[in-house]
C-alpha positions, 0 to 999 in steps of 0.5 A: 500500500505504501508503494502505491502512495509513493508512486501516486505522490511521484506522479503528482509531483511530476505533473506539477513540474510539467505544468510549470515547465510547459506553457506560457509563463507570465514572467520569464526568468533569466534563462528563458529570456536568454533562450528566446534571444538566442533563438531569435538570433539563430533564426533571423529572417527565418524566425517564423520557421522556428520550432518554438514558433510552430504552435504560435503561428496559426492559419499560415502566419505571416500570410494574409489572414494568419494569426500570431499568438504573442506570448512574452517569450514569442515577443522577445524571440521575434523582436530579437530576430527583427533587430538581428536582421537590422544588424543590431541587438535587442535592448535590455529596456525592450526586453524588460518592457516585454517581460513586465507587460501585463498584456498577452497579444494576439496579432492578425495580418489583415487589412480589414477591421476585425475584433479578436476575442478569446474563449476559454470554456464558457468564458469570453475574454475581451481585449483591453486594447486593439491596435491597427498597425502599418509597419511602414508608418512609424507614426502609426506605432505611436498613435495606436494605429490607423483604422483606415489603412493598416496591415495588422490588427493586434488585440491585447488581453490581460494575463490575469483574465486568462489561464495561460495553460488552457485550451483556447479558442481565438474568435475573429469577428470581421466584415464577412463571417466569424472564424474560430481557431483552436489553440492549446496555450500550454504548447506555446512558450 
């Protein structure tokens, strides 16, 4: 009987540890930040082919209509790759801003006005902010975007409103029809 208790306890501890080691972390530790930066530099222009981004890219991202789930790890990795492609390094300040941001982002490449929602179980999570971005327009980045002309729509959600390790449905409400994409956040770093 004691062997069964020991085995059960061991399985329980392993499940707890596996829950901590996989999925989205709300605050990244030093090793995770270094790993994200290393991966961003290694993959550079091919960042979206990285195995770490595979589960975060939905519907053929970065093509039109594609979606990128932007956890803090993904943000640091992609930002590092963008800076690396310009021959520069990501700044400590930018890494700190990303790591201490209260926002979890979902970005869609589209020129249409869409609303992105998250659904976990019966809970519908609304964004606290929606940015319309044109990467060619620096002014757009400072003014929240231009709804008349944009290439990306980014919805920001508060981490404290969602379970970062749960199966989630991304709901996109647009001018044509509502689309749903299932994503398992526990498979995204």
